[in-house]
N, C-alpha and C positions, 0 to 999 in steps of 0.2 A: 183127230188130230191124234201123234205121235207123241210118246213121252218123251219129253225136254231130253236133249243130249248137256245140258250148261244149266245150272243153279245159280246164279250169283247171292253168296250169304256173307254180308258186311261187303267186304272189298275185296274178300275170295269169288273166285269162281270153282264150282265143284264140278268134274265130269260126270256124266249118268252111264252108264253103259246096262247092257241086260246080259246075264250070262244063266247057263243051267247047272246041273249038280254036274253035267257030262265033261262043260271046258271052265270048269271052276271049282276046286276041290275043297273053296271055304262054303260050297252050298252045300254040302253033302249031311254038315250035321241036321238039315232041315230048315235052315233059315234062309228066310223069305227075302233078306238084304242084310249089307252090310257099308259101314264107312270106315276108308283110312282116310283119315285126319291129315298123317303127314303127304299124303300123294293128290289131297284135294278131288277123292275118288268115291262113289257110290257108285254099289253094285245093287242090281235086283234081279229077283228072278224072270226069267224070259218066258217060262212056261205058266206064270200066274194069270187067270184072270185079269182084265183090264181094272177091274174094282179091288181085287187084293192088290195092285200094283200102284195104284193111288194112296191108300193108305201106307203101304209098305215105302213109297218115295216118298212120302210128308214125313212118316217116324223118321229116316235116314236123315232128311234135312232137319230135323230138329236135332238127331245128332251133331249136326254138322254145327247147326250156332249152337249148341250149349260149347262144344268144343271152341269155337270162334271168342265165344262173349264171355265163357263161363269167368266168372272174378275170382283170382287167385286167394280172397281172403274169405273165409269158409266162417259160418257162427261155429264156434266152440262147442263142445261135448257135454255141454251144460246149458246149453241155448234153448230157449223155448221153440214149440212148436211153430207159433208166430215167427219168430226170427227164420227158421229153415222155410216158412212158407214166402215169405217175403223175399227173400234170396233166391229160391228161384222162381218167381213171377218178377224180381228185374232182370234174369237171366232171357227170359221170353220174353217180356211187352216190349221192348226194343227189335228185337232180332227178329222174331217174327213177323211184326210188322212191315220192318227192311226185307224181309225174306218176301212178303207177296208184294209190297210197292214195287222191288227190284227187279221181278219175275212175272211179268202178266201173263204169259203163255202159262207159264207153272201153273197157274191161278186159274185162267182159260180150263187149263187141261184138267185139271182137280173136281173143277165146278160142271164139265159136262158129262148132262145125266146120259149112263147108259142104256136106261128106260125108255128113252123115245129114240 
């Protein structure tokens, strides 16, 4: 099963491409991937093993979800840990459920056991 080429995040679609350090200078710093919010683009290292691609793509999807759903009203500088914890949980609770629901091929790819 190949790496998904598009992932729906909210009402946006992020294109997923695989590149390596030879064809993408942003991969030269040891990064496994990155997300460009303004271009709805996720880039992952094409030379990684499949299992690391899964972790990296999920990581980048979480960046995309935060960029898509982050509430502009953040707890203040004297906010409690609980206030900050609920702020971040609020970003993830709906966004990740929607990503999973809206991208069944991505979920199947993530859950495929490479050991079998």
